[in-house]
C-alpha positions, -999 to 999 in steps of 0.1 A, spaced: 76 113 867 99 143 869 82 176 873 99 207 861 94 241 877 97 267 850 90 304 847 60 314 827 80 332 800 97 299 794 64 284 781 53 289 745 20 278 732 23 264 696 -2 270 669 -19 236 675 -23 244 712 5 224 728 26 241 754 64 238 751 87 245 780 118 258 763 140 253 794 129 216 797 138 211 760 172 228 765 182 209 797 173 177 780 192 184 748 224 196 766 229 158 771 238 156 734 276 153 731 277 176 701 260 204 721 279 228 743 249 252 746 214 253 732 186 278 730 152 264 719 129 289 703 92 287 693 69 311 676 33 309 688 20 312 652 41 282 642 37 245 651 73 235 657 103 244 678 137 255 663 170 257 681 203 275 682 233 254 692 268 263 702 284 230 691 312 212 709 342 221 687 361 189 693 331 166 687 318 185 657 352 187 640 357 150 644 323 144 629 330 168 600 362 149 593 342 117 591 317 133 568 343 148 545 333 184 554 362 207 553 368 244 559 371 269 587 352 264 620 326 289 607 322 270 574 318 237 592 291 253 614 273 267 584 275 235 564 240 219 558 254 184 564 266 194 598 233 210 607 216 178 596 240 157 617 235 178 648 197 177 643 199 139 640 219 136 672 195 160 690 165 139 679 181 107 692 187 122 726 152 137 727 136 104 719 158 85 744 146 108 771 110 107 759 105 143 748 71 148 731 73 150 693 62 187 693 90 195 718 118 183 696 134 210 674 127 206 637 155 229 626 189 239 640 213 267 635 249 262 646 267 291 661 305 292 656 308 318 684 302 307 720 277 326 740 295 345 768 285 373 792 307 395 770 286 388 739 255 398 760 237 366 750 240 350 785 241 364 820 272 363 842 258 330 855 255 318 819 218 317 819 203 324 784 191 359 777 161 349 755 152 384 742 188 391 733 193 357 716 160 362 697 172 396 684 207 383 676 193 355 655 163 373 641 173 367 604 179 330 611 146 327 629 128 342 599 148 320 575 141 288 595 104 295 598 101 310 563 116 281 544 89 254 551 
């Protein structure tokens, strides 16, 4: 049994009472080959986790090709088929490493821009700045939780 040591602000209590460690979910899902970086997010008045992913450009472009999805990098990232494919890949990884069902993101938003210290979304050591990411993706968060 692996025990994770996480900071308190990393824990979110879902509507149904389960506690999710966002850091645990993120470190697990970074094992997905389509993912370069990931930020898990959960609203405590909701019962599921969502995620923001900086996709691996090479892997996602190859997959887009296979799926017949064309366009700019931004168009590929915003394409519903690609979101669905990344979500499917994330779920496979999550199940293979035995994440709890409630820990697995239900929706994903693909970010065409990488998160760098210059964008202010990660620290110089590339740790996620949760508050800044939340504010940056506020519209997407509302959309992902609003469109049930």
